[in-house]
C-alpha positions as CSV (number, residue, x, y, z in Angstrom):
1,P,56.0,23.2,152.0
2,K,57.9,22.2,155.4
3,H,61.3,24.2,154.2
4,S,61.4,27.7,153.4
5,V,63.2,28.9,149.9
6,S,66.0,30.5,151.7
7,N,66.8,27.6,154.3
8,L,67.0,25.6,151.5
9,V,69.2,28.3,149.3
10,G,71.7,28.5,152.7
11,K,72.0,25.1,152.9
12,L,73.0,24.9,149.4
13,K,75.6,27.5,149.3
14,G,77.0,26.3,152.3
15,K,77.4,22.7,151.8
16,S,78.6,23.3,148.5
17,S,80.9,26.5,149.6
18,Y,82.3,23.8,151.8
19,V,82.6,20.8,149.8
20,L,84.8,23.4,147.0
21,R,87.3,24.6,149.3
22,R,87.9,21.3,151.0
23,S,88.6,19.8,147.8
24,F,89.6,22.4,145.2
25,W,91.1,24.8,147.8
26,D,94.7,26.0,145.5
27,E,92.5,26.1,143.0
28,V,89.5,28.2,143.3
29,K,91.3,30.9,146.5
30,E,92.3,33.3,143.8
31,K,88.8,33.7,142.5
32,L,86.9,34.1,145.8
33,W,85.1,37.8,146.2
34,G,86.5,38.8,149.0
35,N,86.9,35.9,151.4
36,H,83.2,34.6,149.9
37,F,82.2,31.8,147.5
38,W,79.2,32.9,146.9
39,S,76.8,36.4,147.0
40,P,75.4,36.9,150.4
41,S,72.1,37.0,148.3
42,Y,69.9,35.1,146.0
43,C,67.0,35.2,143.4
44,V,64.5,32.9,143.0
45,V,62.0,32.9,140.0
46,S,59.1,31.1,138.1
47,C,59.3,31.4,134.5
48,G,55.4,30.8,133.9
49,G,55.5,28.1,131.6
50,A,58.2,30.0,129.5
51,S,60.4,27.5,127.4
52,L,64.1,26.7,128.5
53,E,65.1,28.5,125.1
54,V,63.4,32.1,126.2
55,V,65.0,31.1,130.4
56,K,68.5,30.4,128.6
57,K,67.9,33.3,126.1
58,Y,67.1,35.8,130.0
59,I,69.6,34.4,131.7
60,E,72.8,35.2,129.3
61,N,72.0,38.0,128.5
62,Q,72.1,39.5,132.7
63,R,75.7,39.1,131.6
64,T,75.3,42.2,129.6
65,P,75.3,45.9,131.5
66,T,72.1,47.3,132.2
67,S,73.8,50.7,130.6
68,D,74.7,48.9,127.3
69,K,70.9,47.3,127.4
70,N,69.6,50.8,127.3
71,A,72.3,52.1,124.9
72,K,71.1,48.9,122.0
73,K,67.2,49.9,123.2
74,S,67.5,53.8,123.2
75,K,68.9,52.6,119.6
76,S,66.2,50.8,118.3
77,L,63.7,53.4,119.4
78,K,65.6,55.9,117.4
79,K,65.1,54.5,114.0
80,S,61.2,53.4,114.3
C-alpha cells in the first residue's frame, strides 16, 4: 500500500466536513460536536469474512451503552 489508513481517513473527514459545511451549514451548525464535524478519532477493523448481516448487527449494537449490555448479559447468565 502506498497510503496509510490514517492519512485516508484524515482526508475523507477533512474534505467531507468542508463540503458539508459549505453546502449545508444552516442545517448542520446546531448539530456539531462542539465546533467539530467529526470526532478526532476513528476505528478500522477487519471482519474476517463475517457476513454483512453479522457486521450490521454488530454496528447497530454499538448504540447500546456498555452498562445496558452488561446488565442484559448478567441477567441471561443468572437464568442459566
